[in-house]
Residue, then its C-alpha position, 0 to 999 in steps of 0.5 A: x943844380x939839374x935834378x936826376x932820378x936813377x931807376x934801377x933794381x940793383x942797389x949797388x949801381x943806385x949806391x955807385x951813380x948817386x954818389x958820382x953824380x952828387x960829386x959832378x954837382x946833380x941833385x939824385x933821387x932813386x927807384x928801385x923798380x920801374x912802377x916806383x921810378x914812374x910814380x915818382x916822375x909823376x910826383x916830381x920835376x927831374x930833369x933826367x931820367x937814368x932807367x935801366x931796362x930789366x926790372x920788376x913789375x915795369x921794365x925801362x921799355x914800358x916806362x919810356x912809352x908811359x912817359x912819352x904818352x904823356x904830354x908834360x914828360x914828351x921831352x924829358x931827357x932819358x938814358x937807358x941802361x942794360x946788359x943788351x948791346x945788340x942793334x935790335x935791342x937798341x932800335x927797341x929802346x929808342x922806339x920806345x921813346x929813349x934819348x940814349x943807350x948805354x950798355x953795361x958795364x960803362x965808365x962813368x965819364x961817358x955816362x956824365x958826357x951823355x947827360x951833359x949833352x942831353x941836358x944842353x939840347x933840352x935847355x937850348x931847344x927853341x919853343x915854337x908856337x904851338x901848332x905851327x909848323x917848323x918845316x916842310x920840304x917836299x913830302x915831309x912836314x914835321x910838328x915841333x908842338x907834337x914831336x910828330x912829322x907828316x910823310x906822304x900825308x901819314x902822320x908818324x910819331x917821333x922820339x925826340x932825337x929822331x925828331x933833332x936829326x930829322x930837323x937837322x937833315x931837313x935844314x940841310x936838304x938834298x945835302x950831305x950831312x956828316x956823322x960828326x955835324x949830326x952827333x954836334x948838331x943833335x947831341x952836342x958832342x965835341x967830339x966824333x967818337x961815338x957815331x955809332x949812335x947816330x947810326x942807330x938812331x937813323x936806322x930807328x927813323x927810317x923803320x918809321x918814315x920809309x915804306x921800305x927801310x932797305x930801299x930808302x926813298x928818303x933817308x939815303x946813306x952817303x958812303x963815307x960821309x953820313x946821311x942826306x934827305x931828299x925829301 
């Protein structure tokens, strides 16, 4: 049974989520501010974190950053909850290390789908040998043990989702990869209803690997299809 931590300063949201997640078969713990949430994560083995953005003491972005700086929590699935839904806010969240992002108010079924996808991805992700480069194409290398890439000789830190997207595109080197394929291979969704999340993550990835994200050298948009990597 998967153990989930909800971190939110709104007791009504905690009560609502806790009840629904328990009815869906999860073991649920909670914290009512970012500092308490960070402390609980340090002392427990959670399978997934649901993290509000706007909280006292530590906001969700800062909690994400601190967790991703710790090796033992580098791949811990994190879903951010926020009232802000602009592309800029989402990119900020993903750059902080979040795997997914839900805008309040949201449907519990949508949250459950995203939770299952992240947990399934974590359970099936292969564990490579430490220090072994999993893939190298042209000017791009990726290092799974540290969730880093090397682009034109420069080491770049990636979030788990950015790493999975880059890995997927490198496996389809110089081939157009559809949004549906990325959604399926990276998130494990069976439907293509939410291609927006792919676009936001790709925009965040471009900010890291491209010198000029608006004129990309590596990660190209293929109109009416998806994306192509030309390393």
